[in-house]
Structures are given as structure tokens and as C-alpha cells.
N, C-alpha and C positions, 0 to 999 in steps of 0.2 A: 359649760365650757366658757372660759374667759378669753378675752382678746390676747392676753399674755400667753396662755396655753397654746392657742392657735399659732402665735408667732414662734414659740419654742419648737413646735412640731415642724414648721416650715424650715427652720434653721437646721434641724437635725438631719444629717445625711442618712438616707434609708438604703437598705440592701435587701437581698432575698436570702432567707435562711431556711434550712430544712434538716430534719433528723433522719438517720438511717432506720431508726426504730423509736417508737414513743412509749412502748409497753414492754416491761420485762417481767416474766414469771420466774420467781426465785424458787419455786417448788416448796419442798418441806425443809424447815430449818429447826434445829434443836434450840430450845429456850436457853438463853444465856450466851448464845453465839452471835457472830456477825457475818454478813454476806455482802459482798461488793459487786456491783454491776456497772458497766460503762455504757453511756449513750454518746453518739457522735453527732455534733452540730456542724453542718456543712454550710459554708458560705457560697451560695450559688449566684450571688450578685456581683456587681462591678466595684462596689465600695467596701471599705473595711467593715467587718461585723464586730459590734461591741456588745458584750453581755453586761447589762447594768446591774442585774441582781438575779439570784435564784432563791426562791422561798420554798420552805418545806412545810408540811402539814403538822409535823410533830417533832419532838426532840429525839425520837428514835431513828431519824434519818439525818445523815450528815452528807454534805455535798462538797466536792473538791474539784476545782477547775482553774486553769490559767486565766488571769484577768487581763491578759494582753489582747489587743485587737487581732482579729482573724483576717488574714488576707483573702482576696477573692480566690475561689477554687480550693482553699485550704479548709481544714476542719478543726474542731475543738472537742477534746474528750472531756466529758462530764462524768466523774465517778460518784456514784451514790452508794453509801454504806448504810445498811439497815441493821439495827441492834434488836435482836429478838428478846424482848423483855416480858411479853405476856403471851400465854397460849391462845391459839385460835387463828382464824384467817385474818389477813391484813390486806389493805388496798391503800397505798400511800401515793400522794400527788406532790410533785415538785413543779413549781411554776417558774418558767424561764422568761425574763424580760430582756429584750434586745432591740436593736434598731431595724426591725422588720415590721412592715405594716400589719402583719398578722399577729404580732406579739401582743400578749404573752402566749407562749407555748406551754402545754401541760404534758409532763412526763409521768408515767405511772409504774409503780412496782407492786407486785402482789405475790401472795404465797400463803403458807400455813406454818405456824409455829407449833411444835410438838413438845 
């Protein structure tokens, strides 16, 4: 950790964020189809919640969300769409980076492609 990184961390306003659910079981999905699930990120703090980035583990998952800051006590819906391209079980992770001290958060979708 450099001095610059410590300084940037001090300047960034932090808040408290949480999810209503961090794991979604998509059940059985037919190969060649898509399934979408939503996760709600709740701002439980007193400052604006800013999502800097959401990374996925593969190209079979797409993430959609508003890039606007979330006011205190409001929530942000994160939509995750899974494309069933290969048969078998899957367990995919999305990593959410935001201005919470506990960040990054990990969301997970799982299921079986038939």
C-alpha cells in the first residue's frame, strides 16, 4: 500500500451497503436459453452509495444496473443474465465494487444446464 492509496481511501466518502440476497439458484435451464435474476443493493448508510464496477467470471453472464449514485435508504437493482451455452452445472460469481469498507461484495448464481 502506497501513501497515495491511503490518501485516496481517506478522501473517498464511505457508506454502508448490503444485499437482500447474495445467492440465486436458477434451477434447470435449457441449453441455448437465457435466464435473468435480480439482486437488490441497499444503501443503509448516511452517504451516497456509488458502484464503481461489477466484474463477472465469464462472458456467459451479463450485468445491467444504473450507474447513478444511490441515496441513503434507497436501493439499486442489479440484473444478471446467464446464457446457457454448455450442459452441466454452473456456479458463477459477480464481484461488486462500491464505497463500502466491506467492498468488494460477491454475488453468486448457480444451476444446471440441460
